[in-house]
C-alpha positions as CSV (number, residue, x, y, z in Angstrom):
1,M,5.4,17.0,-8.6
2,T,3.3,14.3,-7.1
3,I,5.0,11.1,-5.9
4,N,2.6,8.1,-6.9
5,V,2.9,5.0,-4.7
6,L,1.4,1.8,-5.9
7,I,0.8,-0.9,-2.9
8,L,0.3,-4.6,-4.0
9,C,-1.2,-7.7,-2.5
10,T,-2.6,-10.8,-4.2
11,H,-6.3,-10.1,-3.8
12,N,-6.3,-6.3,-3.1
13,S,-8.9,-6.8,-0.5
14,A,-7.1,-6.2,2.9
15,R,-3.4,-5.3,3.4
16,S,-2.8,-3.2,0.2
17,V,-6.3,-1.4,0.7
18,L,-5.2,-0.6,4.3
19,G,-1.8,0.8,2.9
20,E,-3.5,2.8,0.3
21,A,-5.9,4.3,2.7
22,M,-3.3,5.0,5.4
23,L,-1.0,6.6,3.0
24,N,-3.4,8.9,1.5
25,H,-4.9,9.6,4.8
26,W,-1.5,10.8,6.3
27,A,-0.4,12.6,3.3
28,K,-3.5,14.6,3.2
29,R,-3.3,15.5,7.0
30,L,0.4,16.2,6.4
31,G,0.2,18.2,3.5
32,K,2.4,16.0,1.4
33,N,2.2,15.8,-2.2
34,V,2.0,11.9,-2.1
35,R,-0.8,9.7,-3.8
36,A,-1.3,6.0,-3.1
37,F,-3.2,3.5,-5.2
38,S,-3.6,-0.3,-4.4
39,A,-4.1,-3.3,-6.8
40,G,-3.7,-7.2,-6.8
41,S,-2.6,-9.9,-9.2
42,A,-5.7,-11.7,-8.6
43,P,-8.2,-9.3,-7.1
44,S,-11.0,-10.6,-5.0
45,G,-13.5,-7.7,-6.4
46,R,-14.3,-6.8,-3.0
47,I,-12.6,-5.1,0.0
48,N,-12.8,-7.2,3.2
49,P,-15.5,-5.6,5.5
50,L,-13.0,-5.9,8.4
51,A,-10.6,-3.7,6.5
52,L,-13.2,-1.0,6.0
53,E,-14.2,-1.3,9.6
54,A,-10.8,-0.8,10.9
55,L,-10.5,2.2,8.6
56,H,-13.5,3.7,9.5
57,G,-12.8,3.2,13.2
58,A,-9.7,5.3,12.7
59,G,-11.5,8.1,11.0
60,V,-10.0,7.2,7.4
61,D,-12.2,8.1,4.4
62,T,-12.6,5.0,2.0
63,T,-14.8,6.5,-0.4
64,G,-14.1,5.3,-3.9
65,Y,-11.9,2.4,-2.8
66,R,-12.3,-0.9,-4.6
67,S,-10.7,-4.1,-5.4
68,K,-8.7,-4.0,-8.6
69,S,-6.1,-5.7,-11.0
70,W,-2.5,-4.5,-11.1
71,D,-3.2,-4.3,-15.0
72,E,-5.1,-1.1,-14.7
73,F,-1.5,0.4,-13.7
74,T,0.2,-0.7,-16.9
75,A,-2.3,0.9,-19.3
76,P,-0.9,4.1,-21.1
77,T,-3.4,6.3,-19.1
78,A,-2.3,4.9,-15.8
79,P,-0.4,7.3,-13.5
80,L,3.4,7.3,-13.7
81,L,4.6,5.3,-10.5
82,D,7.6,6.3,-8.3
83,I,7.3,3.5,-5.7
84,V,5.7,0.0,-5.6
85,I,5.5,-1.9,-2.5
86,T,4.2,-5.3,-1.9
87,V,2.6,-6.0,1.4
88,C,2.2,-9.9,1.2
89,D,4.7,-12.5,0.5
90,S,2.6,-14.1,-2.5
91,A,2.6,-11.0,-4.3
92,A,6.2,-10.2,-3.5
93,A,7.2,-13.6,-5.1
94,E,5.0,-13.1,-8.1
95,S,6.5,-11.6,-11.4
96,C,5.2,-8.3,-11.6
97,P,4.1,-6.4,-14.8
98,V,6.3,-3.5,-16.0
99,F,4.9,-0.3,-14.2
100,L,6.0,2.9,-16.0
101,G,7.5,5.5,-13.7
102,G,8.3,9.0,-14.1
103,A,12.1,8.1,-14.5
104,G,11.9,4.6,-15.8
105,Q,11.0,1.9,-13.5
106,P,9.6,2.7,-10.1
107,V,11.5,1.8,-7.0
108,K,10.3,-1.4,-5.4
109,A,9.9,-2.6,-1.8
110,H,8.7,-5.4,0.2
111,W,7.0,-4.6,3.7
112,G,5.4,-8.0,4.6
113,Y,2.4,-8.4,6.9
114,P,0.5,-11.4,8.1
115,D,-2.9,-11.8,6.6
116,P,-5.3,-10.5,9.4
117,S,-8.2,-12.6,7.5
118,D,-6.2,-15.6,8.8
119,A,-6.1,-14.7,12.5
120,E,-7.2,-17.0,15.0
121,G,-10.0,-16.3,17.7
122,G,-13.1,-15.8,15.5
123,D,-14.4,-12.6,14.5
124,D,-13.0,-10.7,17.6
125,G,-9.5,-12.1,16.9
126,R,-9.6,-11.1,13.1
127,R,-10.8,-7.6,14.2
128,R,-7.9,-7.1,16.5
129,A,-5.7,-8.6,13.7
130,F,-7.0,-5.9,11.1
131,E,-6.6,-3.1,13.7
132,L,-3.2,-4.1,14.5
133,T,-2.3,-4.5,10.7
134,R,-3.7,-1.1,10.0
135,Q,-1.7,0.5,12.9
136,A,1.6,-1.3,11.5
137,I,0.9,-0.1,8.0
138,G,0.1,3.3,9.1
139,Y,3.3,3.5,11.0
140,R,5.4,2.6,7.9
141,M,3.4,5.1,5.8
142,L,4.5,7.8,8.4
143,Q,7.9,6.9,8.1
144,L,7.8,7.0,4.2
145,L,6.2,10.7,4.3
146,Q,9.0,11.7,6.5
147,L,11.4,11.1,3.6
148,P,12.5,14.0,1.3
149,L,11.0,12.0,-1.6
150,A,11.3,14.8,-4.2
151,L,15.0,15.0,-3.5
152,M,16.0,11.4,-3.4
153,D,17.7,9.6,-6.1
154,R,16.7,6.0,-6.7
155,A,19.5,4.4,-4.8
156,D,19.0,6.7,-1.5
157,L,15.1,5.9,-1.8
158,Q,15.8,2.2,-2.3
159,R,18.0,2.2,0.8
160,A,15.6,4.2,2.9
161,L,12.5,1.9,1.9
162,G,14.7,-1.0,2.9
163,E,15.3,0.7,6.3
164,I,11.7,1.2,6.7
165,A,10.9,-2.4,6.0
166,R,13.3,-3.4,8.8
167,S,11.8,-1.1,11.4
């Protein structure tokens, strides 16, 4: 059984894409049956080039990635979601649509990160911020993949995702 994870951020141009790419990258490398997706409430329509640069620099494949609306994941043909993670404060505060999960509503978590697009120091400062954000998100995705996801009930999974948020 594949565990489907949706990572949300308002514009789906940086943090959520970094999360999607890192989770898919690590899941593939570790042989885990986990699939990540990303979306936004108000997608920008493009992925930030510095996010792509950080991912490519880490050897992460971004083929097929695009900025998209979370509405795609409410359609009848959308994958059933097990986990929904917000990675920016504005998306966490928004009223999310109803996402269908394999056993009802997916488990939700908030793992907030500052917007690397707002980093000071010009292009070099933003590049550093994107790389540090990629590393931080990647670390949490590795922690997620260490959980016995297929064996966990909702309460245990919710608790574990909260612990990861505090790490």
